[in-house]
C-alpha positions in Angstrom: -24.1 3.3 5.1 -25.3 5.6 2.3 -25.4 4.9 -1.4 -22.8 7.6 -1.8 -20.3 5.8 0.4 -20.4 2.5 -1.6 -20.8 4.0 -5.1 -17.7 3.3 -7.2 -15.7 6.4 -8.2 -16.1 7.7 -11.7 -13.3 6.9 -14.1 -11.9 10.5 -13.9 -12.2 10.5 -10.1 -10.3 7.2 -9.8 -7.6 8.5 -12.1 -7.2 11.5 -9.9 -7.1 9.3 -6.8 -4.4 7.1 -8.3 -2.4 10.1 -9.5 -2.4 11.6 -6.0 -1.3 8.3 -4.5 1.5 7.8 -7.1 2.7 11.3 -6.6 2.6 11.0 -2.8 4.6 7.8 -2.9 7.3 9.4 -5.1 7.6 12.4 -2.8 7.5 10.3 0.4 10.3 8.2 -1.0 12.4 11.4 -1.6 11.5 13.4 1.5 9.6 11.3 4.0 6.0 11.5 5.1 6.1 15.2 6.0 5.2 16.5 2.5 1.9 18.5 2.8 -1.1 17.3 1.0 -1.4 20.7 -0.7 2.1 20.2 -2.2 1.3 16.7 -3.3 -1.8 18.0 -5.1 0.1 20.7 -6.9 2.9 18.3 -7.9 0.2 15.9 -9.3 -1.4 18.8 -11.2 -4.7 18.3 -9.4 -6.7 21.0 -7.6 -6.2 21.1 -3.8 -9.9 20.8 -3.3 -10.1 17.7 -5.5 -7.2 16.2 -3.4 -9.1 16.8 -0.2 -12.2 15.3 -1.5 -10.3 12.1 -2.1 -8.3 12.2 1.1 -9.4 14.4 4.0 -5.9 14.6 5.4 -2.4 13.3 5.0 -3.1 10.3 7.4 -5.9 9.1 5.1 -3.6 9.2 2.2 -0.9 7.3 4.0 -3.5 4.7 5.1 -4.7 4.3 1.6 -1.2 3.7 0.4 -0.7 1.1 3.1 -3.9 -0.6 2.1 -2.8 -0.7 -1.5 0.5 -2.2 -0.7 -0.7 -4.7 1.9 -3.3 -5.9 -0.6 -0.4 -6.7 -2.9 1.4 -8.7 -0.2 -1.8 -10.5 0.7 -2.3 -11.5 -2.9 1.3 -12.7 -3.1 0.7 -14.8 0.1 -2.5 -16.2 -1.3 -0.9 -17.2 -4.5 2.0 -18.8 -2.7 -0.4 -20.8 -0.5 -1.6 -22.6 -3.7 1.9 -24.0 -4.4 1.8 -27.7 -3.4 5.5 -27.8 -2.5 6.0 -26.1 0.9 9.6 -25.1 0.2 8.7 -23.6 -3.2 5.7 -21.9 -1.7 7.8 -20.1 0.9 10.5 -19.3 -1.7 7.9 -17.9 -4.1 6.5 -15.6 -1.5 10.0 -14.4 -0.3 11.2 -13.6 -3.8 8.0 -12.0 -5.1 7.7 -9.9 -1.9 11.4 -9.0 -2.2 10.9 -7.9 -5.8 8.0 -5.7 -4.8 10.0 -4.2 -1.9 13.0 -3.6 -4.1 11.1 -1.4 -6.6 9.0 0.5 -4.0 11.2 3.1 -2.4 8.2 4.6 -0.5 7.2 1.3 1.3 9.3 1.9 4.4 8.0 5.4 4.9 4.4 4.2 4.4 4.7 1.3 6.8 6.3 3.6 9.4 3.5 6.3 9.2 0.3 4.4 8.5 -2.2 4.0 11.4 -1.6 0.3 11.8 -3.8 0.1 14.9 -6.9 1.3 13.0 -9.3 -1.6 12.5 -9.3 -2.0 8.7 -5.5 -1.8 8.5 -5.0 -3.9 11.7 -7.2 -6.7 10.1 -5.0 -6.7 7.0 -1.8 -6.7 9.0 -2.9 -9.6 11.1 -4.2 -11.6 8.1 -0.9 -11.2 6.4 1.0 -12.2 9.6 -1.1 -15.4 9.8 -0.5 -16.3 6.1 3.2 -15.7 6.4 3.5 -17.7 9.6 1.5 -20.5 7.8 4.0 -20.5 4.9 6.9 -20.7 7.3 5.4 -23.4 9.5 4.5 -25.5 6.5 8.0 -25.3 5.1 9.5 -26.2 8.5 7.2 -29.2 8.9 8.3 -30.4 5.5 12.0 -30.1 6.3 12.3 -27.6 3.4 13.9 -24.9 5.5 16.0 -24.8 8.6 14.1 -26.0 11.7 14.3 -22.7 13.5 12.9 -20.6 10.6 10.0 -18.4 11.7 7.6 -15.8 10.3 9.8 -13.1 11.8 12.6 -14.2 9.5 10.4 -13.2 6.5 10.2 -9.6 7.6 14.0 -9.5 8.5 14.7 -10.9 5.0 12.6 -8.1 3.4 14.4 -5.5 5.6 17.8 -6.7 4.5 16.9 -7.0 0.8 15.2 -3.6 0.9 18.3 -2.0 2.3 20.5 -3.4 -0.5 17.8 -2.4 -3.1 17.6 1.1 -1.9 21.3 1.6 -2.0 21.9 0.0 -5.4 18.7 0.8 -7.4 20.2 3.4 -9.6 23.6 1.6 -9.9 23.0 -2.1 -10.2 19.2 -2.6 -9.9 19.3 -6.4 -9.9 21.9 -6.7 -7.1 19.3 -7.4 -4.5 18.5 -10.7 -6.2 22.1 -12.0 -5.6 21.8 -11.3 -1.9 18.3 -12.6 -1.7 19.5 -15.9 -3.0 22.4 -15.9 -0.6 19.9 -15.5 2.3 17.6 -18.1 0.9 20.5 -20.5 0.8 21.3 -19.7 4.5 17.6 -20.5 5.3 18.1 -23.9 3.7 15.9 -23.2 0.7 17.0 -24.6 -2.7 18.4 -21.6 -4.6 17.7 -23.0 -8.0 19.5 -21.1 -10.8 18.4 -17.6 -10.2 21.7 -16.6 -8.5 23.6 -17.1 -11.8 21.7 -14.1 -13.2 22.7 -11.7 -10.4 26.5 -11.1 -10.5 28.4 -9.3 -7.9 28.8 -5.5 -8.3 32.0 -4.2 -9.9 34.4 -2.2 -7.8 33.2 1.0 -9.5 29.6 0.2 -8.8 30.4 -0.6 -5.2 32.1 2.7 -4.7 29.1 4.5 -6.0 27.0 2.9 -3.3 29.1 4.4 -0.5 27.4 7.0 1.7 27.7 10.6 0.5 28.6 13.4 2.9 25.7 15.5 4.1 25.9 19.3 4.3 
């Protein structure tokens, strides 16, 4: 490995890298993962050559976005593992991960298009799976959650909460919290007092979430 490959990016280069990633995430959330890298660079106000120096192709950009997001989920899992109460540890991870998913509209696109079999990403994926499974098993063993709860339920929970968040983000942005709490109650986890801060949508808000006709 050369010195060039391990040398940290200069501050301006890192800013450009982050700007490209933020712009890509916004465009991916709007249009999917088919937005060309050239267009992402133009939208970010960065030269195309600069963009290609940071990311040789669109797949490299998608993989970098995946790594950034999975690093966040790994940090959340690690923090949850430090909670001595198994039920609260699982609850902490579920709600923190749900909050991250709720505000990240690009996450589903990134997960669907990253090269999850490539070794660096596969290692992160498997590490997170082990940590999540550990949180679930620990909570089950303590009787803090229903006996058939499994790691797969964590991902289903995030899918369901994410679907609500995507539909309501511009209408009732905290609505996902209400349904997250309802699911946690179904899992057998103590719901605490958070549900009181997430009222049901009004009829007017609900109507605004209905699907729109496509032309």
